[in-house]
N, C-alpha and C positions, 0 to 999 in steps of 0.2 A: 037633439044636440049631438049625441054620441054618433049617430049615423053620419051627420055632416062631418064630424071630426074624422071619422074613419075614411070617408070619401076624400076629404081634403088631403089627408096624409098620403093616401095611396097615389093621388094625383101629383103632389108636389115632390115627393121623394124620388120618383122615377126609378124605383129599384126593381122593376120587373115583377112586382108582386100583385097578382090579381086579387080583387077584394071579394069575389064570390067563390063558389065551389066548382062551377062548371069549368071543365078543361084543366083543372088543377092537377099537378103531378101527384100521383100516389106511387107506392113502392111495392115491389114483389121480390121474392127470392127465386132465382132460376134453378135449373136442375144441377148445376155445378156449385150451388151454395153461394152465389154472388147476388147481393141485393142490388136491384136496379130500379130506375124510374120507369113507370109504365108508359109515360108520355113519349120517351125516346129510347128506352132500353139502355141508357147509359148507366155506368156504375155509380152508385151512391157512395159518396165519401164525405165524412164529417170529422173534424178535429177541433176539440175545444176543451171546455172545463165543466166541472160541477160548481154550483153556486146557489146559495140558499137563503138570501135575504128575506123572502117571505115567511120563513119558518124558524122555529126553535131559537137557539142562542142569537143568531144574527138579527132576527126580528126584534128580540128584546134589547140587544145591544144598541141598535139604532134608537130605540126609545130612550134608553139611558142617556145617550149623548144628544138627544134632541134633534136628530137628523131625520127629516121626512123620508120614509121608505121609497116613495116614488122618485124623489130626487136622487137618492143613492142608486137606485136601479138604472136611472138614466145615465149616470156617470159610469157605472161599471159596464153596462152593455156597450157604451161608446168605446171603452177601453178594449173590450173583446174585439170590436171591429178594427180598432187601430192595430191590434196585434195580429190581424189576419186570421182570426179564429172564425170558423163557420159551423161549429157544433156546440151543443149544450146538452147536459144530462143532469138529472136530479132524482134522488129518491125522495118522494113526497112524504112529508110527515102526516100520514093518514090519521094519526091520533089527534091532530089539531083541526081536521076538516071533516070529521065523521062523528056520528053518534053511536050509541050502543048497538043499534040495529044495522049499522052500515050505511045509513042515509048520509048523503053528502050535505055538508053545512056551508051555506054561502056566508062566510064571515070575512074578517079583515085578511086572514091568511090566504084564502082562496081568491079574494079580490086582488091582492098583490101578486099572486101567482099568475092570474089572468093578465095583469098589467105587464109583468115580466115577459110572458110569452108574446104579448103584443109587441113589445119593444124589440125582442129578439127577431121577430118576423120582419119588422121594419128594416133590420140590418141583414136580412137574408141568412140568418143563422138557423140551421136545422136542429131539431129537438128530438131527443131520445128520452122518453119519460118512463120512470118506474113509479107506479101509483102508490105502492105500499112499502114501508120499511119496518113497521111494527115496533118502532122505538118509542121511548119517552122523548120529551123535548128538552131534556136536561143538559146534556153534555155541552160545555165543560163545567157547568155550574148546576146548582139545584134547579130542577124544572118547575113548571107550574102545572096546576091541575088541567087535565084535558078531557074532552068528552068521548074520545075515540073508542072504537070497538075493541082494540087490542088490549085495553085495560081489563076487559071482562074475560079474557082467555089467556091470561098469563103471558102476554106479549108474544114474541115470535114463536116460542115453543108450542103454545096452545093453538096459535093460528095455523101451524103446519101439521099438528098431530091430533087435534080435537075436531072430529067431523062436525060437531055442533057449530063450529065457527065457519064452516065452508059456505053455508047459505048467506051468512052475514057478509063475507068477503065478496061473494058473487053479486050481492046487491050493491055493495060499494063500487066494485069495478064497473058494473053496467052503468051506474049513475055517473061515475067519474068520466068515462070516455064519452058519455052522451052530453056532458055539461057544455053549454054554449058560452063561449067567452064573450062577455058583453062588449069588449073592446074591438073584437073582429067580427062578431055576429056569426061565428062558425063554431060548431061543436068540435071538441077535441078529436073525435073519431074521423071527422072530415077535414081537419086542418092539414093542408099539404105539407107544411113545414114540420109537423110531427111525423117523422119518418117511420117510427116503430115504437113499440112499448115493450118493457120488460116487466113481467108480472109482479115480482117483488124483489127486495134487496137482500142478498146474502142469506139464502135459506139453509143455514147450516144445521137446523134441527131435523131435517129429513132423516138423519141417521137414527132417530128415535123410533120412527115408524116407516121403514123403507117400503112396506107393503102399500102405503098410501101415496107414495110419491107421484106415480103416473096418474092416478085418479085425481089427486089434488090439482096437478098442472092442467089436466084436460078439463076439469070443471071450471077452473078460472079462465082458461082460454075460451071455453064455450060461452062463458058469461060475457066476455069482451066481444066475441064474434056475434052474439045475439043482438047487439046494438047496430050492426051493419059495419063494424070496423073491419077493413079489408087489408090493412097493411100487416107486415110481419110482426109476429109475437115472439119475443125472446125469453129465455129463462137462464138463470145462473147455472152453469154446468161445471164451474171450477171449485165449488164447495161440494163435499161428498162425492169425490170423483169415482169412488167405488160404485156409485149408482148411475154410471154413465148409460148403462143399458136402459134403466128406467127413464132417464131424461130423454134419450133418443127415441123411446117408444111413444113419447107424448106428442100432442098436436102443437108443436112449436116449429118455427122456421129458423131460429137462430139461437146461439149460445153466447153467454157473456162471461167475461174474465176480468181479473184485476192483476196489478203488478206493483209490488213494493219491494224491489230488489235490494234495497239498502236497509230493510227492517223498518220498524215503527217505534216511535216514542222513545228514542234514546235519551232525550232530555238535554241534548247538547248538539252543537254543530259537528258533524262527522267530517273528518279530514281524510284525504287519501284518494287514490285513483279508483273510481268506481266504474270505469268503462268496461272492465271484464264482467261486472255484474249485470250489465244491460246489453251485452253483445248478442244474446240470442234468447228468444222467448220459447220455452219448451212446453209442449202439450202432450202429456203422457198417452192420451187416447186419440192422437191426431189421425191415425189411420182407421179409426172405427168406421165401418161402412156407412152407417146412418149419419154419423156426425160430419162426414166429408161433404154431405149435401146441405149443411146448415151454414147460414151466414154467421159472421163473427164480429163481436163488438167488445171493446174494453170499456167497462163502465167506470173504472177508477184506475189511475196510475199516478205515481209520484216517486221521484228520487228523495224519499223522505229524509229529513234531518240533514240534508247536504246543502250547505249554503252556496258553495261554488259549484253550481249545477247547471249553469247556462249551456254548457257543452253536452250535458247528459240528455236533455229532452230530445234533441234531434236523433240521437242514437236509439232511444226508446221508440220513437216514431218509425225509424227504419226497421227495427226488429218486429214491430207490429205488422208492417206491410209484408215483411218476409213470411209471416205466418198467416197471411190472408185476412187481416182485420180491416174493416171498412169504416168503423166508428171508434174513436178513442177520446176519452174525456179525462183530463187531469183532475185530481181531487186534492184540495178544493181551492178555488180562487178566493182570495181575501177581499171582501168589500172594501172600497177605498176608505170609508169612514172608520174601519177597524184595522186597516193595514199596518198602522204604527205598532200594534200590539200583538198581532197574530193570535187572537184568542179563539178564532173559529175552530181550527184544528191545529194544535200545537206542533204536531210533527210535520205538517205541510206548510209551505209558504210560497205564495205566488201573488204578485201585485205589480202592476205597471208603475204606479208612483213610488212604491216603497222597496221593490226588489227588481230594479231595471234590468240587470244582466240576466236574471232568470226569465223575465218577461220577453226579452229579445231571444233567448233560447227557445221559448215556446213559439215565438213568431217564426223562427227558422224551422222548428219542428213541424209546424203546420205546412210549410213549403215542402218539406221532406215527404210528409204523409200524402200530399196531393200529387207530388211529382213522381214518386217511386211506384212502379207497377206492382200489383198484387203478386206475391210469391217471388219477387226478385230478391236474389241474395248477392251480397258483395263480399262473401267470405267471412273470415273470423278475425277478431282483434289479435295483434295490432296491425294487420295488413289491410284494414278497411277504414282507416281514419280519414282517408280521402276517397270519396265515392260520388259518382255523378258530378254535380256542380257544388258539392259541399266539402268542407274540411273541418275536422274536429281536433282539438288539442286540450288534453288534460292539463299540461304544464302551463298553458296560457289561459285556462278556463275560457276557451274560445270555440264558438261555432260560427261558421261563416258560409254564406251562399254568394257565389260570384258568377254572374252571367253577363251577357252584353247589356241586358236591361235592368237587372237587379243586383244590388250590392248591399248585403245585410250582414251584420257582425254583432256578436254578443259582448264583445270586449274590444279593447284597442287592438289594431292589426296593422301589419306592414304590407299586407296583400294589396295589390293594385288591380282594379277592374281592367279587363282586356281592352275596352274601348270606351273611355269616359264620355265621349260625345254621344254615345247611344244609350246612356243610362236614362231610366225613367223612374227608378225608385231607389232611394238610399235610406237606410235606417240602421241605427246602432247606438252603442255607448262608447265613450272614450274617443281616441284619435284614429285616424286612418289617412291614407294618401289623398282621400277626397275631402275629408272634413277634419280640421284641426280645432279641438275643443277640449277645455279642461273641466267642464262640468261633468257630473256623474249620472245625470238623468238621460233617458232615451230621447233621441231626436229622430224626426221623420222628414224626409224630403221627397215630395211627389211631383212629378212633371205633369202639369195640366195641359200644356200645349208648348210648342217650340218657344223657348225664351221665357216661359212663365212657370214658376214652381210654387208649391205650398210648403212652408216650413212649419213644423210643430216641435216645440221644445218643452220637455217635462222638467220639473224642478230637480235639483240635486237630491239624491237620497244617500243617507249615511246610516249604516248600522251601528248603533251605540251599545247594544246589548245582544246577547245570543238570542235569536228569534225562536229557537227551539227549546229554550228553557221554560219553566213553568210560567204561563202567561197570565196577564191581567190587563184590563182596559186602562188601568192607571200606570202600567209599566210600558214605557216606550222602548221598543226594540229597534225601530228605525224611525228616522226623522227626515222630513223633506225641508229643504231650504230654498227659498226664492232668492236668486242672486243673478246679477248681470255678469255675463262672461263674453269675451270676444270669441267670435266664431269665424273661421276662415273656410270658405266653401270654394272648392276647386272644381267647378263644373264648367266645361267648355261651353255648354249651352247658355250659361248665365254670363260668362265672361267677367270683366271688371266693371266696377262702378255701377252695379245693378241697383235698382230702387227697391226699397223695403217699405211695406205698408202693413200695419197691424190689423188683424182681422177679428180676434176674439173681443168680447165685451170689455171695455175699459182700456183696450190696447190701442192707443192713439199714435203709435210710432209712424212717422213718415219721414224717410231720410234716404240717403244714398250711401252705399257701401264705399269704404275706403279701399280701393282695389278690389280684393276678394273678401275683405274682412268687415264684419258688422258686429255691434254689440247686441246680444240677445238676452232677454229675460224669458221666463216661462210664458208660453203663449203660442199663438198661431200667426203666421205672417204670409203675405203675398210677395214673392220675389220676382222682379221683372227685368229682363235684359235691357240694357241701355239702348234706346232707340226703338224698343218694341212697345206697341200699344196693346193694352190688355183690357178686356171687358169683364173679367172675372170679379165677382163681389162676394162678400161674406155670406150671403144667403144662398149662393149657388151650391149645387150638389156635385160631389165627386165620388163615384162608386157608391158606397153605402154610408158616407158621412156628408155633413154640411161643412163648408170651408171654415166658417167662424167657430165651429164647435171646439170647446176646450174644457176639460175637467181635470183638476189636479188637487 
């Protein structure tokens, strides 16, 4: 049954994802330190989020609320796709899926992780996996007993400094990358959408035994390579930077970094202009001769504790590209079922339903990351608030992208697209010269063909409490409200009196706009120009979504 399901999905989605291993793209790092696809030598670029529903607090929180994990994953991965994200990173809670000897345990956590990777692959989202974090599963609450090997070696410190733990970790890593995902039938080591691995998460205890650093990394890398894993292996080089020589001497092809330029865990929403904080990413050892040949990834980043940060994400993305980063993952996306409370990580907050302006900022940041060439600089703030096709404004909490085809904005804007007739994608919050709307949720307009558009409208989101204060699942920081609003759409391709048809389940709207105005509630709609015949239906596919899909 699973094999049929796999074949069926690969056939119907039409996402360009082959179901076998033969001919699949793998990655390598060239002599200049650029990670590329072996299939065509093109640069690998991925921008996305960390997300942890299969593990730790998010796993338990969904149990508390009675929300099926698979259903939650379906909703959240759809939101990633809607935000234009094509990257995913996680530090796996090894403590929940291993035993004392480092054997991999096939339990509910691993099953959900497999399911998540399967859903990400369906959406063409590339994965950067960190198999070990050495943490307990407690934060931000008391944890539960776990069988993992880290319990027997005093957690991270022992795993990095006690050589008795090394064979256990080697066993775990070899089993982890050899694990065959039952939803895809492909081992992690052979999965083309897993573009690289990072051995572990934030190994700050190397300072206790610097003489072991290179040996440790080489042994773990060799364990991974012994399975036939051929893609790049990364290691964190931004902790213990005084050991950069040890890191660079190891058998790795890339280094990982993080960026929290506004601090962490302030306990409140930080106000003020943070653009100077994110204007440039500095690497003290940037000119190290060995490091210059390594690929670079940002495993975590966030404008932590800053609510009005929709305009900040694109600037961080620009700074990453300036320093040669090819992968960047925000930390961490709030599962929709928990988004009202922000309990996953108090100091971070990102949610399409509950933090729409921030979500639009991430969508625009993804465009920045994919559009701006590696090492391209636009100078320093404040002379770079307009760059390429983007504009940033602290005063308006606004990021926008304006081209002939795309018009994206994180807040209300007075900017007009140069040629509205040529537009193919519109997305934003608030009002613009293209869309008049008083709701506070994100809306998406996608041109399917001349005279035919898909409209998606998210519910209104209202922050009722500081989302960065001490969280609890019983404390609502943000609420969503389902309300009908008038929306005026000024797209020449649609004209006046276009027809409106509901697409998502339970949405039975069938009407004609009054001029350019229609009443909209949260959901998805097919908009068709007067006199145009459309054959599009709710089950049809558009890029990496299905037209009738809607999660809120």
